[in-house]
C-alpha atoms as one frame of an Amber mdcrd trajectory, in Angstrom:
protein
 144.430 114.718  33.620 146.917 112.044  32.590 149.267 113.035  35.391 146.504
 112.628  38.009 145.721 109.148  36.710 149.418 108.230  36.704 149.845 109.470
  40.284 146.768 107.517  41.382 148.058 104.335  39.739 151.478 104.848  41.273
 149.883 105.262  44.713 147.895 102.065  44.272 151.029 100.227  43.200 153.009
 101.441  46.240 150.198 100.492  48.625 149.910  97.021  47.097 153.661  96.444
  47.506 153.819  97.819  51.067 150.530  96.976  52.782 149.872  98.391  56.224
 151.807  96.238  58.664 149.733  95.119  61.666 152.713  94.656  63.943 152.149
  98.219  65.123 148.569  97.404  66.070 147.373  94.905  68.610 148.243  91.429
  67.309 144.792  90.340  66.134 146.216  87.544  64.021 147.471  85.544  66.993
 145.642  82.543  68.466 145.605  83.776  72.080 141.817  83.784  72.448 141.194
  80.603  70.485 143.584  78.653  72.728 141.314  79.594  75.668 138.141  78.636
  73.721 137.165  82.304  73.397 136.509  84.560  70.433 138.473  87.671  69.497
 136.846  90.983  70.271 137.033  92.881  67.022 136.653  96.616  66.974 137.206
  99.067  69.780 135.224  97.334  72.533 135.488  98.806  76.016 137.046  96.500
  78.618 134.108  95.749  80.900 134.367  92.310  82.515 131.481  90.100  83.698
 132.045  90.951  87.332 131.508  94.646  86.624 135.139  95.721  86.827 136.435
  97.830  83.961 139.592  99.439  82.661 139.102 102.643  80.685 142.663 102.518
  79.336 142.407  99.258  77.377 140.105  97.464  74.974 138.577  94.036  75.290
 140.756  91.273  73.829 138.699  88.076  74.167 134.948  87.546  74.554 132.849
  84.598  75.639 131.431  83.075  72.438 128.120  82.245  74.135 127.344  85.508
  75.954 129.531  88.054  74.177 130.829  89.314  77.513 134.438  90.449  77.749
 136.634  87.788  79.353 140.088  89.338  78.969 141.467  92.786  78.197 144.627
  93.891  76.475 147.458  94.876  78.833 147.643  98.565  79.717 150.160 100.506
  77.643 151.668 103.594  79.225 152.188 106.271  76.596 153.196 109.860  77.238
 150.468 112.417  76.786 150.989 114.348  73.560 150.230 118.027  73.554 150.770
 120.942  71.226 151.699 123.225  74.105 155.337 123.273  75.074 155.758 122.635
  78.814 158.795 124.932  79.030 156.593 128.011  79.257
C-alpha cells in the first residue's frame, strides 16, 4: 500500500515539474483574436462561417463576441493518415 502511495506522489511531483506544454496544441494563449476585437473560440468548435461556408478539416479560431458566430478558422494542417494496416501488402 505504501508503494502505491509513493508512486502516486512521485507521479504528481513529475507532473507538477513538467506540465503539459501547449506549444504542441493550437496557440490559445496568443492575442490574435483580441487584436481583431474578437473572442477566442474555446473547445472543438466546427469552422462554419457566417456566410455559410465551412471547412471540415479545421476548428473555429475566433468568434464574434456579439453573435457567437465563427469569424476566422485555424489554418488547415495536412497530416498523413495513420493506419494500422501496412500498405506494402
